[in-house]
N, C-alpha and C positions, 0 to 999 in steps of 0.2 A: 151395689155394696150395701150391707146391712150392719146396723149397730144396735146394741142393746144397752140402755142407760138405766141403771137402778136409781130410784129416788133416794136422795140424801136430805133434801130440804122439804119437798112436798110430802104430804101425809098419804095421798092417794092419787088416782088418775084424774079426778076432777080438779083437784088443786093444781096438779102439774099442767093440765090443759090450760087452765086460767093463767098460769105463769108464762107459758109460751105464747099464748094468744096476746097477752099484754106486751110482751117483748117485741112481737112482730108488727109493731106500729109503723106508720109511714116514716118516721125519723130513722128507725133502724134499717128499714128496707132501702131507703134512699142512698145509703152508703155503697150499695152494690152496683149502682148505675145500670141496673137491668130492669126490664119490665117483668114484674113477678106477680102472677095471679095466685092469690091465696083463698082457699075455701076452708071454712071452719064448720065441722059437724060435731057439735057438742053432744048430741044424742048418742052417736057411735064412738065418740072420743077420738076423732081423727082430724088432723090438720093436713091439708095437701097444698103444696106449692108447685107451680109450674112456670117455667121460664124458658127462654130460648136455649135449648140444648140440655135441659135438665128437668127432672121431676123428683120431688121429695115428698115423702109421706111419713107422718108421725102418728103412731097408734099408741094411745095412752091406756095402759092396763093398770091393775090395782097397785102394783109394786114397781113397775118399770115402764119406760118408753121404748118402743120399737121403732127404729128409723130405717127407711129404705130409700136409697137414692139411686136414680138412673141418670147416667151422664151420656151425652153425645160423644161420638168418636173424637171430636176436637177438644173436649174437656177431660177425656180419659187421662192424659198425662198429669193433670192436676188432682186426680182422685185422692191421693194420699194427703195432700195439703188440705183439701176440702173436708175429708173425713176427720182429720185431726182437729181442725178448727171447729167443726160442728160438734164433735164429741167433747172437746174441752168446754165449749160454750154451754152445752146442755148439762154437763156434770156440775158446772158452777151454778147454773140456774136451778136445776132440779134437785 
């Protein structure tokens, strides 16, 4: 599943990267009760998260964030809920 989120708060990709990186702290991630490995690549403007049954990639461009999510077969029934939650959260943040 792919999403495209235009920036409304952030001025550019660097600022948006910083906002998302700040949000993805231990307190935020602990609410999901999943072990999630997150990699931040500031140079390329990419944040990747990998957990059991999913992979998410956030690519920060000059005026928008491109999100790509891969879900395992077991999580596919939740894809619309995951997509809506992620999209709403990013729109409010960025």
